[in-house]
N, C-alpha and C positions, 0 to 999 in steps of 0.2 A: 503493500500499499504506499502511496506517495503522500507525504505530509503537505500541508498548505504551502509552506515556504518553497518546497521543491516544485510544487505545481506552479506557483507564481513565477519562479525562475524559469521553468520550462516555457511558460506562456510568454515571458519577456524575450527569451531567446527566439521563440517562434515568430514573435512580432518583429523583432530586429531582422531576422532572416527574410521575412516577407517584405519589409520595408526595402532592404537591400535588393531583393528580387525585382521589385516594382521599379526601383531606380535604375536597374540594369536592363529591364525589359524582359526578365526571365521569371518563371514561376517554378520554384523547386518542388519536388515531390516530398511529402512528409516522410521522416524516418520512422518507420513502425517496428524496427527490429528490437529496440531496447525498452519497449513500454508495452503494457498490456492494454486491453480495451478500456476505453473511457478515460484515458489519461491525456494530458495536454499534448503529448507527442503523437498521438494517434489521430487527432482531430485534423481534418483537412482544412478547416477554417474556424478559428475561435473568435469570439467577440474581440479579444485583445489583438489578435492578428488583423482582423478587419479594421479596427480602430487605428492600429499603427499604420496600416497601409494608407488609410484616408488622411490621417492627421500628420504623419511624419514620412513624407516621401523621401527625405535624405536621411542617411544614417548618422548616428551620433559620431562626432569627430573630434580629435584632439585639437585644442586651440594652440596659439603660439607659446603658451607657458606650460603645455603638456596636460592641462586640465581638459576633462571631458566636457564638451559643450552639449546642451540638450538638442535632440533633433528638433528641427523647425516644426512648430505647431504642437509640441508636447504640452498637454494640458496640466494645470496646477493640481487638479485632483489626482492625476496619474503619478505625478512626480511626488506628491505628498504621500500617496499610498505606498510607494516604494521606500520612502523615508520612515513611515510608520512600521514597516516590516522590520526595522532594526530595533524597535523598542524592546523586544524580548531577548535580544542578543546582548552579549557582553564580551569582555576580554578574557573570559574564563577559558576559552579554547585556543583561538587564534587571534590575538590582540591586533596584530598588524593588519590582518584582513578586515576585522570589525571596524577599526578606526578608519581604514581607507574607504570602506564601504559607506560609512556614515558621511565622510567627507564628500565622496562622489555624489551621494543622494542630496546633500545640501546644495552642492554646486548646481546640480540639475534642477532642483526646486527654485533656486535663485534665478536661473535662466528662464524657467517657465513663468515665474511671477513677473519678470521684466517684460516678457513677450505677451502676457495676458492681455486680451482686449480691453479689460477694465483699466489697464495701465499699471505701471510700478507704483503709483501713488495709492493704489488700493491695498498695497501690502507693505507699508512703510516700516513697521517694526521688524518683520522677518528679514526684509532686505538689508535693514541697517545691522541687525545681529549677524547676518552672514558676512556683511562687509567688515565688521569689526573682527570677526574670526579670520577672514582673509588677510586683514592687515597684520594680525598677530602671527599668522603662519608665513607671511612675507613671501609667498609664492613656493614655499617649500612644503610639498606634500609627501615627503619621505616618512617611512614608518617611525623613525626616531623623532622627527619634528611633531608628528601627530600625536606621539605618545607624550611628548613634553607638553603639548597643549590639550591633553585628553579631557581635562576638566572643562575647558572652554568649548571644545568640540561637542561633548556630550550636553553640556549646558545649553548650547545654541540649538541642538536638535530638540531638547526637552522644552525650551522656550517656544519654538516654532510649533511643536505639537500642541502645547496648551493654547497658544494664540489661534491656531486653526480650529481647534475644538470650539472656541468662542465665535467662529465665523464659518458655521457649517454650510452656508450657501456657496462657499468657495471650493468645497471638495466633494459635494454630493451631487 
């Protein structure tokens, strides 16, 4: 049985592959060898895949500073959902992966908020918190630097989670 996190990851991978296929003009066949019936890997089209194909025709790419930029058209609710998926994780198993993931999710949410049709002025506090985090990190997203700023990184994630919970119209 696949847990919810694995299913979400599989759906995100499928959505990314579908977006790449659309941008390249090809449609890949789903890989059904590694999954059983009813899993995200066996579906020919999932809502996440269809949404990614429509909303994000370009793949996520690394920017000049090596940071991942969100795919064009990524919605705040989608970026927030992937950030929320980190809430039950911790440094208990693989701290560098966990901190890197939180950092990546925050950067993608920042990009989605700035690109939202409501405008960046609709999300002033989260954008400000991410900006403060980025100033503290000074462009260094290495595992050592993220670990050194772990409290600020996790605090920023938790602040944004609380802020978004008070603004449910932005993520539902």
